[in-house]
Backbone bond lengths (Angstrom), bond angles and torsions (degrees), N, CA, C in turn:
res aa  C-N    CA-C-N  psi(-1)  N-CA   C-N-CA  omega(-1)  CA-C   N-CA-C  phi
1 X - - - 1.488 - - 1.555 111.24 -
2 X 1.356 115.75 -43.86 1.445 118.96 176.67 1.520 112.72 -65.23
3 X 1.334 116.44 -35.10 1.440 118.71 177.20 1.523 110.38 -65.47
4 X 1.301 117.15 -40.73 1.477 121.03 179.12 1.524 110.68 -59.94
5 X 1.333 114.05 -46.37 1.496 118.33 179.18 1.480 111.61 -62.49
6 X 1.368 115.09 -43.69 1.465 119.82 179.05 1.505 111.84 -59.84
7 X 1.346 116.82 -46.08 1.469 122.26 176.00 1.480 111.79 -57.51
8 X 1.307 118.24 -46.58 1.434 123.23 -179.97 1.496 110.82 -59.54
9 X 1.366 118.40 -41.71 1.474 122.62 -179.91 1.526 109.31 -64.76
10 X 1.340 117.14 -41.71 1.434 122.52 -176.98 1.587 109.15 -65.84
11 X 1.336 115.52 -40.31 1.432 119.19 178.62 1.496 111.86 -64.51
12 X 1.380 116.90 -37.79 1.421 118.71 179.36 1.514 112.09 -64.79
13 X 1.314 116.69 -39.39 1.427 119.87 -178.06 1.504 112.27 -79.24
14 X 1.314 119.46 -29.45 1.462 124.30 -176.71 1.521 111.83 -80.83
15 X 1.305 118.63 -40.21 1.455 122.46 -173.38 1.523 109.49 -67.69
16 X 1.308 119.25 140.77 1.438 121.91 175.03 1.468 111.77 -66.36
17 X 1.361 120.46 151.42 1.465 121.38 -179.36 1.561 109.63 -65.77
18 X 1.309 115.02 150.99 1.433 121.51 -177.56 1.518 106.49 -92.10
19 X 1.359 115.19 151.82 1.450 118.98 173.82 1.524 109.10 -65.09
20 X 1.275 117.02 140.69 1.503 121.47 -173.82 1.530 113.00 -65.64
21 X 1.361 115.82 -34.52 1.456 117.75 -177.55 1.513 110.50 -112.02
22 X 1.265 116.31 47.82 1.510 122.93 -179.17 1.519 106.28 -72.87
23 X 1.326 116.46 127.94 1.444 121.74 179.59 1.493 115.09 -75.98
24 X 1.305 116.01 -9.34 1.482 120.17 -178.65 1.535 112.75 -106.30
25 X 1.275 116.35 21.62 1.476 121.76 178.17 1.551 109.02 -74.40
26 X 1.344 113.41 145.65 1.431 116.90 174.84 1.535 109.72 -84.25
27 X 1.327 114.78 -179.25 1.467 119.96 -173.75 1.512 110.81 -65.88
28 X 1.337 120.72 -40.99 1.452 120.28 -178.26 1.542 112.00 -70.82
29 X 1.340 116.74 -33.40 1.466 118.44 174.27 1.528 110.28 -60.00
30 X 1.298 116.32 -44.53 1.466 121.47 -178.08 1.555 110.95 -64.77
31 X 1.332 115.94 -41.32 1.480 120.71 -179.85 1.542 110.31 -69.34
32 X 1.284 117.47 -40.49 1.475 119.53 -179.23 1.552 110.27 -70.01
33 X 1.321 118.27 -41.17 1.481 120.36 175.10 1.508 110.74 -61.25
34 X 1.291 117.04 -42.84 1.460 120.52 176.76 1.489 113.21 -61.17
35 X 1.353 115.95 -44.40 1.477 120.30 178.00 1.486 112.76 -58.08
36 X 1.307 118.48 -57.57 1.480 123.56 -172.86 1.537 110.63 -68.34
37 X 1.295 117.15 -40.68 1.471 120.14 -178.63 1.520 110.16 -68.67
38 X 1.331 119.25 -38.64 1.411 120.78 -179.92 1.511 110.95 -70.43
39 X 1.299 119.01 -39.58 1.437 122.68 176.74 1.551 110.64 -62.03
40 X 1.305 115.14 -42.94 1.460 120.70 175.90 1.488 111.63 -60.21
41 X 1.337 116.58 -43.44 1.462 124.03 178.78 1.515 109.12 -58.00
42 X 1.307 119.40 -45.06 1.455 122.49 -179.76 1.521 110.27 -64.98
43 X 1.309 117.72 -42.61 1.464 120.60 179.88 1.502 111.10 -59.63
44 X 1.372 114.75 -52.36 1.480 119.54 -175.60 1.509 112.92 -68.23
45 X 1.339 119.64 -32.15 1.439 120.21 -177.47 1.515 113.93 -87.05
46 X 1.310 116.83 -16.44 1.495 121.25 -179.70 1.551 109.62 -84.36
47 X 1.312 116.80 -12.19 1.494 119.43 176.18 1.536 108.89 -68.31
48 X 1.320 118.16 -29.12 1.427 124.13 179.35 1.576 108.19 -98.30
49 X 1.314 116.93 115.53 1.442 120.71 -176.35 1.525 113.92 -60.40
50 X 1.346 116.76 -29.95 1.456 119.91 -179.32 1.531 111.40 -68.45
51 X 1.332 118.05 -25.85 1.457 122.01 -176.24 1.538 113.48 -102.43
52 X 1.342 115.12 -3.07 1.481 117.55 -172.30 1.483 113.85 -64.64
53 X 1.335 119.50 -43.82 1.470 122.90 -177.92 1.555 109.34 -64.95
54 X 1.291 118.21 -44.73 1.469 119.59 -176.31 1.529 108.64 -71.77
55 X 1.337 118.02 -34.92 1.513 119.44 178.38 1.494 108.63 -67.34
56 X 1.326 121.13 -39.69 1.443 124.93 177.12 1.509 112.12 -63.00
57 X 1.324 115.07 -44.01 1.447 120.45 176.85 1.480 114.48 -60.40
58 X 1.355 114.22 -45.13 1.514 118.74 176.73 1.507 111.77 -65.77
59 X 1.287 114.18 -43.22 1.505 117.49 -179.89 1.549 111.54 -63.34
60 X 1.309 115.85 -45.14 1.492 118.92 -179.01 1.501 111.87 -66.07
61 X 1.361 119.00 -35.98 1.446 122.20 177.73 1.514 109.32 -63.30
62 X 1.348 116.20 -47.90 1.491 119.61 -178.79 1.529 108.01 -67.40
63 X 1.298 118.93 -38.00 1.479 121.91 179.47 1.528 109.83 -61.19
64 X 1.308 117.70 -47.22 1.419 123.94 178.12 1.503 111.73 -56.98
65 X 1.335 119.00 -46.56 1.459 123.36 -179.77 1.501 110.39 -67.22
66 X 1.352 117.88 -48.48 1.449 121.21 -176.73 1.530 112.78 -66.75
67 X 1.331 117.62 -39.64 1.418 120.27 178.60 1.547 111.03 -68.22
68 X 1.299 118.44 -38.70 1.420 124.01 174.90 1.563 111.61 -58.58
69 X 1.303 112.55 -46.40 1.500 120.22 178.37 1.512 108.60 -61.29
70 X 1.336 120.00 -47.93 1.452 122.12 -173.51 1.571 109.01 -67.17
71 X 1.340 114.34 -45.42 1.486 118.08 -178.54 1.509 113.05 -64.35
72 X 1.372 117.61 -41.49 1.444 121.00 176.88 1.542 112.97 -63.01
73 X 1.333 114.76 -45.34 1.434 120.73 179.11 1.560 109.08 -61.46
74 X 1.312 113.95 -47.14 1.507 115.85 178.15 1.484 112.75 -62.29
75 X 1.300 119.80 -41.30 1.484 123.46 -178.61 1.552 107.97 -61.93
76 X 1.359 115.98 -44.72 1.447 118.02 -178.04 1.497 112.01 -68.43
77 X 1.340 118.35 -34.49 1.427 120.45 176.98 1.529 112.24 -65.49
78 X 1.351 113.90 -40.97 1.455 119.84 178.98 1.514 109.96 -66.22
79 X 1.369 117.78 -45.63 1.444 121.81 -178.69 1.582 111.33 -61.24
80 X 1.290 115.33 -38.51 1.450 119.31 -179.16 1.523 111.62 -87.43
81 X 1.347 117.44 -13.11 1.442 124.55 -176.67 1.554 110.19 51.97
82 X 1.377 111.95 43.99 1.467 119.09 -178.29 1.501 110.45 -154.27
83 X 1.335 118.65 140.45 1.438 123.07 178.62 1.571 111.28 -86.01
84 X 1.360 118.12 11.92 1.445 120.29 -173.76 1.520 113.13 -54.88
85 X 1.317 116.76 -41.92 1.497 119.12 179.51 1.496 111.16 -61.91
86 X 1.313 116.26 -42.40 1.460 119.69 177.30 1.545 112.19 -58.58
87 X 1.344 115.24 -45.01 1.453 119.39 177.26 1.495 113.73 -60.15
88 X 1.356 116.94 -43.83 1.462 121.78 175.93 1.511 112.66 -60.67
89 X 1.335 114.99 -43.77 1.449 117.57 -179.06 1.546 111.71 -68.03
90 X 1.306 115.10 -37.24 1.472 118.71 174.76 1.523 111.42 -60.65
91 X 1.344 117.07 -44.66 1.416 120.22 176.76 1.539 113.45 -62.56
92 X 1.359 115.26 -37.20 1.467 118.68 177.13 1.532 110.66 -64.34
93 X 1.340 116.82 -40.25 1.448 119.47 -178.65 1.507 111.18 -64.94
94 X 1.320 119.76 -30.61 1.422 124.15 179.44 1.522 112.89 -82.11
95 X 1.349 116.95 -34.13 1.476 119.64 -174.38 1.520 115.85 -115.41
96 X 1.361 117.09 -18.50 1.439 125.21 -176.93 1.565 111.68 63.69
97 X 1.323 115.90 27.64 1.442 121.27 176.03 1.539 106.10 -107.47
98 X 1.343 116.87 112.66 1.495 121.39 -177.54 1.482 111.27 -89.90
99 X 1.383 112.62 152.54 1.451 121.36 174.03 1.522 105.59 -121.11
100 X 1.344 119.53 150.90 1.440 122.94 -177.79 1.512 116.78 -50.63
101 X 1.327 122.82 -38.24 1.472 118.02 -178.49 1.473 116.46 -66.13
102 X 1.373 117.61 -13.68 1.453 118.20 -175.05 1.579 110.81 -116.39
103 X 1.322 118.64 8.26 1.450 122.10 -174.65 1.524 111.35 -53.92
104 X 1.304 118.40 -41.52 1.472 120.78 -178.21 1.541 109.72 -65.63
105 X 1.330 119.25 -38.89 1.409 121.20 178.90 1.514 111.32 -70.67
106 X 1.331 116.85 -36.96 1.479 122.48 177.57 1.510 109.16 -59.57
107 X 1.312 120.11 -44.95 1.435 123.34 178.39 1.520 111.33 -62.88
108 X 1.324 116.84 -40.34 1.449 120.22 177.54 1.500 110.42 -63.80
109 X 1.325 116.58 -44.80 1.498 118.65 179.97 1.525 111.64 -63.82
110 X 1.320 116.98 -40.47 1.455 120.92 179.37 1.568 108.47 -60.66
111 X 1.345 116.74 -42.66 1.439 120.37 178.88 1.539 110.48 -65.69
112 X 1.275 119.43 -43.35 1.487 123.36 178.15 1.520 108.12 -62.06
113 X 1.334 119.32 -46.90 1.457 120.85 -179.51 1.545 111.34 -63.83
114 X 1.297 117.64 -35.48 1.482 121.20 -179.23 1.515 108.67 -64.74
115 X 1.344 116.96 -46.55 1.477 119.89 179.42 1.554 109.93 -64.18
116 X 1.339 114.61 -44.88 1.452 118.52 179.50 1.521 113.33 -61.45
117 X 1.342 117.43 -47.43 1.479 121.11 -176.68 1.552 109.86 -67.79
118 X 1.292 118.00 -38.02 1.517 120.93 -178.21 1.502 112.94 -77.61
119 X 1.364 117.99 -38.55 1.496 119.40 -170.68 1.538 112.24 -104.65
120 X 1.288 117.95 -34.54 1.456 119.15 -173.66 1.548 111.13 -101.46
121 X 1.330 118.54 -54.78 1.467 122.24 -172.30 1.544 110.65 -70.02
122 X 1.327 114.57 -55.16 1.481 118.66 -172.30 1.561 113.31 -58.46
123 X 1.331 120.97 -49.08 1.460 118.91 -177.77 1.525 114.32 -68.61
124 X 1.284 117.97 -28.19 1.490 120.94 -176.47 1.520 111.97 -105.87
125 X 1.298 119.09 7.32 1.451 120.96 -178.02 1.532 113.16 -59.51
126 X 1.366 114.48 -41.34 1.460 117.69 -175.61 1.505 113.34 -73.18
127 X 1.334 117.05 -39.52 1.445 120.96 -175.83 1.502 113.69 -110.40
128 X 1.277 117.13 29.22 1.431 123.48 -175.46 1.536 109.08 -80.12
129 X 1.318 116.54 117.18 1.482 119.18 178.11 1.507 106.65 -128.20
130 X 1.287 115.88 99.18 1.459 119.12 175.81 1.467 111.88 -78.82
131 X 1.270 115.75 133.81 1.476 120.51 174.22 1.507 107.51 -77.93
132 X 1.309 116.71 94.51 1.468 121.10 -174.16 1.515 112.95 -61.19
133 X 1.283 117.34 -39.72 1.457 119.72 -179.13 1.563 109.73 -62.91
134 X 1.344 118.51 -45.91 1.451 119.45 179.27 1.508 110.93 -61.58
135 X 1.337 117.12 -44.09 1.433 119.54 -177.29 1.529 112.03 -67.36
136 X 1.303 117.88 -34.99 1.468 120.87 175.83 1.497 110.64 -65.67
137 X 1.344 118.77 -40.17 1.468 117.98 177.64 1.511 113.75 -67.37
138 X 1.374 116.08 -38.33 1.493 119.28 173.95 1.525 110.96 -61.28
139 X 1.333 115.92 -42.04 1.470 119.94 178.97 1.534 110.03 -64.92
140 X 1.287 119.26 -41.51 1.469 121.76 179.22 1.508 110.22 -63.86
141 X 1.358 117.29 -41.29 1.441 120.12 178.41 1.517 110.43 -61.97
142 X 1.299 116.06 -46.68 1.470 119.60 177.50 1.509 113.07 -67.22
143 X 1.322 116.29 -32.92 1.451 120.71 -178.65 1.519 111.58 -65.99
144 X 1.325 118.02 -31.23 1.441 119.18 179.83 1.510 109.79 -64.62
145 X 1.367 119.05 -38.58 1.438 121.45 175.96 1.536 110.42 -66.11
146 X 1.327 115.66 -37.73 1.442 120.78 -178.34 1.522 109.64 -66.52
147 X 1.316 116.42 -46.80 1.486 121.02 179.85 1.523 111.58 -60.64
148 X 1.319 116.70 -40.06 1.435 120.16 178.53 1.558 109.49 -62.36
149 X 1.305 116.15 -39.57 1.472 120.96 -179.18 1.557 109.49 -71.19
150 X 1.325 117.08 -38.18 1.459 118.02 -175.26 1.526 110.71 -81.47
151 X 1.322 121.44 -13.83 1.477 122.32 -179.88 1.532 111.52 -63.26
152 X 1.309 117.28 -28.02 1.499 120.91 179.93 1.524 109.90 -109.90
153 X 1.293 118.49 38.72 1.445 122.06 -169.14 1.531 113.30 -68.84
154 X 1.331 116.80 -21.39 1.485 118.00 -178.76 1.534 111.01 -64.09
155 X 1.327 115.47 -35.39 1.464 116.31 -175.92 1.528 113.13 -104.34
156 X 1.361 117.72 -20.89 1.414 121.47 -175.05 1.527 113.72 -132.24
157 X 1.306 117.92 40.32 1.469 120.16 -172.20 1.562 111.44 -64.76
158 X 1.267 118.33 -37.41 1.425 120.42 -178.57 1.553 110.45 -63.41
159 X 1.354 115.58 -45.65 1.446 119.79 -178.17 1.554 109.21 -69.00
160 X 1.280 118.49 -32.78 1.463 122.29 178.39 1.541 108.78 -65.32
161 X 1.311 117.38 -41.23 1.484 122.24 177.90 1.527 109.43 -67.97
162 X 1.333 117.96 -36.44 1.468 119.36 177.72 1.542 108.82 -65.57
163 X 1.307 117.27 -41.46 1.467 119.29 177.13 1.545 111.42 -61.98
164 X 1.299 116.21 -39.16 1.468 121.31 176.64 1.527 109.65 -62.80
165 X 1.286 117.68 -45.89 1.493 121.28 178.83 1.529 110.54 -62.07
166 X 1.313 116.68 -39.79 1.465 120.65 -179.02 1.494 112.31 -59.82
167 X 1.348 118.15 -28.99 1.425 120.61 -179.14 1.536 111.64 -71.95
168 X 1.313 118.58 -12.45 1.449 121.75 -179.13 1.510 112.71 -91.83
169 X 1.308 118.77 -2.45 1.450 121.80 -179.15 1.551 108.97 -70.53
170 X 1.273 117.13 151.83 1.482 121.20 178.01 1.469 109.85 -76.67
171 X 1.340 116.85 147.53 1.455 124.14 -177.23 1.527 109.62 -78.02
172 X 1.298 114.96 161.50 1.468 122.38 176.65 1.488 106.93 -62.40
173 X 1.364 118.84 129.33 1.460 121.66 -178.22 1.539 114.16 -60.85
174 X 1.339 114.67 -29.15 1.479 117.40 179.91 1.527 111.48 -66.45
175 X 1.354 115.88 -34.24 1.491 119.85 178.81 1.552 107.93 -67.88
176 X 1.310 115.27 -40.50 1.476 117.64 -177.99 1.512 109.21 -68.86
177 X 1.320 117.69 -40.88 1.455 119.20 178.80 1.513 113.09 -63.63
178 X 1.293 118.65 -31.76 1.451 121.71 177.37 1.508 112.47 -66.70
179 X 1.310 117.16 -25.61 1.446 121.78 177.21 1.515 111.75 -71.79
180 X 1.318 116.52 -23.52 1.488 122.45 -177.66 1.549 107.44 -73.23
181 X 1.325 115.01 -43.21 1.466 119.56 -174.76 1.464 115.02 -67.33
């Protein structure tokens, strides 16, 4: 298990950074980018008192949409005891070819991407400076939970995927604002 985590860490540091708006990203790449970019957006915009209320409103709207998406996807995977929906969504993210069983999720993803692209990505695209070290440590912390869930994937693969999806949810804005002070 330690070797797996070590290998994962090395791969993260060794691999070149991905383009932020890559059209061939999978579902989890999109959700993780949305999570960290939106949290960074809240931190940077809450330093200015004039932008704090609008930043919180944008963050909470996106949080509500993203959490609803993750919870619904997780509930359907648990109810069906199958990751099929996740696989179909991942394929849609890579190819943009939708199938009827995932149309509801596709509409939710399009709505999330629209809010993200208009409110988070576009305004901060020019002066976006991600603290790579901090994000890598957050990802490593979350990855430990993920690896623990995936280690028993033969018997609990659906729940492991639900745990993985849960890591992509946005944090409570109050916790993020406490980091600023």
